[in-house]
Structures are given as C-alpha cells and as structure tokens.
C-alpha positions as CSV (number, residue, x, y, z in Angstrom):
1,M,-0.7,-14.3,-9.8
2,S,-1.4,-10.7,-8.5
3,D,0.5,-7.2,-9.3
4,W,0.7,-4.2,-6.9
5,L,-0.2,-0.8,-8.1
6,E,0.9,2.1,-6.5
7,H,-0.3,6.0,-6.7
8,S,1.1,9.0,-5.0
9,V,-0.2,12.3,-4.3
10,L,1.2,15.4,-2.5
11,V,0.0,18.4,-1.0
12,E,1.1,21.8,0.5
13,V,-0.4,22.3,4.0
14,N,-0.4,25.7,5.7
15,A,0.9,24.6,9.0
16,P,4.3,23.6,10.7
17,V,4.8,20.1,9.9
18,E,4.5,19.3,13.8
19,L,0.8,20.2,13.6
20,S,0.7,18.5,10.4
21,W,2.5,15.4,11.9
22,E,0.3,15.4,15.4
23,L,-3.2,15.5,13.3
24,W,-2.1,12.5,10.7
25,S,-0.4,10.1,13.4
26,D,-3.7,10.2,15.3
27,L,-4.8,7.2,13.1
28,E,-8.5,7.1,14.4
29,Q,-8.8,10.4,13.3
30,M,-8.3,9.4,9.5
31,P,-12.3,9.0,8.5
32,R,-12.6,12.7,9.0
33,W,-10.8,13.6,5.8
34,M,-10.1,10.1,3.9
35,K,-13.6,9.4,2.1
36,W,-13.4,5.6,1.7
37,I,-12.1,5.0,5.1
38,E,-15.1,4.3,7.4
39,S,-13.1,3.4,10.6
40,V,-9.9,2.8,11.8
41,K,-9.0,1.5,15.3
42,V,-5.6,1.5,17.0
43,L,-5.3,-2.0,19.0
44,E,-4.7,-1.6,22.6
45,E,-2.7,-4.5,23.1
46,D,-0.3,-3.3,20.4
47,P,-0.3,0.2,19.2
48,D,1.5,-0.7,15.9
49,L,-1.8,-2.6,14.7
50,S,-4.8,-1.2,13.7
51,R,-8.1,-2.2,11.9
52,W,-9.3,-0.6,8.8
53,K,-12.5,-0.5,7.5
54,L,-13.1,1.1,3.9
55,A,-16.5,1.3,2.6
56,S,-17.5,2.8,-1.1
57,G,-20.6,2.1,-3.4
58,G,-21.8,-1.1,-1.3
59,F,-18.3,-2.5,-1.2
60,E,-16.9,-2.9,2.0
61,F,-13.3,-4.4,3.1
62,T,-11.2,-4.5,6.3
63,W,-7.6,-5.0,7.2
64,L,-5.4,-5.3,9.8
65,S,-2.2,-3.1,9.2
66,R,1.1,-2.7,11.1
67,I,3.4,0.4,11.1
68,T,6.5,-0.9,9.7
69,K,8.5,2.4,10.0
70,L,7.8,5.4,11.8
71,V,10.1,8.6,11.8
72,D,8.8,11.2,13.8
73,H,7.7,14.2,12.4
74,Q,8.8,12.8,8.7
75,L,7.6,9.6,7.9
76,I,5.0,6.7,8.5
77,Q,5.3,3.5,6.6
78,W,2.4,0.4,7.0
79,E,1.6,-2.9,5.3
80,A,-1.8,-5.0,5.8
81,V,-0.9,-8.2,7.6
82,D,-4.4,-9.8,7.0
83,G,-7.2,-8.7,4.7
84,L,-7.2,-6.4,2.1
85,P,-3.5,-6.5,0.9
86,N,-1.9,-2.8,0.7
87,R,1.1,-0.7,2.0
88,G,2.3,2.6,1.9
89,G,3.4,5.5,3.5
90,I,3.1,8.9,4.7
91,R,6.3,11.5,4.1
92,F,6.0,14.9,5.9
93,Y,8.5,17.8,4.7
94,D,9.1,20.8,6.7
95,H,9.0,24.0,4.9
96,K,9.3,26.5,8.3
97,D,5.6,27.7,8.8
98,T,4.1,25.6,6.2
99,S,4.8,21.8,5.4
100,A,4.3,19.3,2.5
101,V,2.7,15.9,2.9
102,K,2.8,12.9,0.2
103,L,1.0,10.1,0.4
104,T,1.6,6.6,-1.1
105,V,-0.7,3.9,-1.4
106,A,0.0,0.4,-3.0
107,Y,-2.6,-2.5,-3.4
108,S,-2.4,-5.8,-4.7
109,I,-5.0,-7.1,-7.5
110,P,-5.1,-9.8,-9.9
111,S,-2.5,-9.5,-12.8
112,L,-5.0,-9.6,-16.0
113,I,-7.6,-7.5,-14.4
114,G,-5.2,-4.8,-12.5
115,K,-3.1,-3.8,-15.7
116,L,-6.5,-3.5,-17.5
117,M,-8.2,-1.5,-15.0
118,D,-5.5,0.7,-14.0
119,N,-4.9,1.9,-17.5
120,L,-8.9,1.9,-18.2
121,F,-9.9,4.0,-15.0
122,L,-9.1,2.6,-11.5
123,G,-5.8,4.5,-11.2
124,R,-7.4,7.9,-12.1
125,I,-10.0,7.3,-9.4
126,V,-7.7,6.1,-6.7
127,E,-5.5,8.9,-7.3
128,G,-8.4,11.6,-7.4
129,T,-9.7,10.1,-4.5
130,L,-6.3,10.5,-2.6
131,K,-5.9,13.9,-3.5
132,A,-9.3,15.1,-2.8
133,D,-8.3,13.4,0.6
134,L,-5.3,15.3,1.0
135,Q,-7.2,18.4,0.5
136,R,-9.8,17.7,3.0
137,F,-6.7,16.7,5.4
138,Q,-5.8,20.6,4.5
139,T,-9.0,22.0,5.4
140,Y,-9.2,20.1,8.7
141,V,-5.7,21.2,9.6
142,D,-6.9,25.0,8.7
143,K,-9.7,24.4,10.9
144,V,-7.8,23.0,14.0
145,Q,-5.5,26.1,13.5
146,Q,-8.7,28.4,13.7
147,E,-10.1,26.4,16.7
148,K,-6.7,27.0,18.5
149,G,-6.2,30.6,17.7
150,Q,-3.7,30.0,15.4
151,P,-4.1,31.7,11.9
152,A,-3.9,29.4,8.6
153,D,-1.7,31.3,6.1
C-alpha cells in the first residue's frame, strides 16, 4: 500500500504570463532550471507524452508522463503512465507585466515509510528543491528577457 505526498511552491516572475508560459511549456528545456531533472524528451509520435529522467545523489529514476490537461497560458497537468509514480501541475497567473507560477508535485511512496520520511525530512527536501527550481526559472526568464532586449523588472 502506498500514499501520495504532495508539495506546492509559488514564485513571482518578472515577466508577462505569455513568456513564462512559453518557456515552461517547452518541456525539453526543463533541465535548465530543475536541479534533479537530467533530461526530458517529448515523443515525436505523441507530443502529449514525454520521457523524464531524474538523477540525484547516485539515484536515477525514469518515467513516461502524459499531459492530462492543458489550458494555454494557465495550466499544464500531468501524470506518469509508467515508471516513477508522480503527478502534478503548473499553474500560471497573469499579473499584467508580471506573472506568478505555482508548481504542485505529488509522488507515491510506501505508506509506512512515506509518512515517517515526509515528517522527518523528505517533505522539506522536496519543497526546498522545488522552491530553488522555481527561483532558477525566474533567473532563466530574466536572462531570456535580457537576450531579447526586454528589461527585467
């Protein structure tokens, strides 16, 4: 038996929602700002499917993920269809010249181990990593704006 553990983090991005959306929805670029994600490959035969590889501290996990809901400039939801059990969503909020990005990730681990590990340290590690990932995303957006000649606020 397993439990689903869920973590959410939010970051304000100094860019319009259109740019935040454009950069995040290019899934293969995700390793640029997500520390544990080594690679993402969107499948040519079905662009709603992507192969993910997570690598950290000598551990390596892969999974095939399917986009389950997509609303332009607002929401991308996914769930793993094989490999590491996970699901989540990234939500975009339009604040005119800026945007907010909220990432929610859920993963399944064995019940007894899960509750203990989440309470002790796992939850803090995952949330800290996700928060750092979103801060790197914000830095990446700023860099892209500078390269395009658009000022970052």
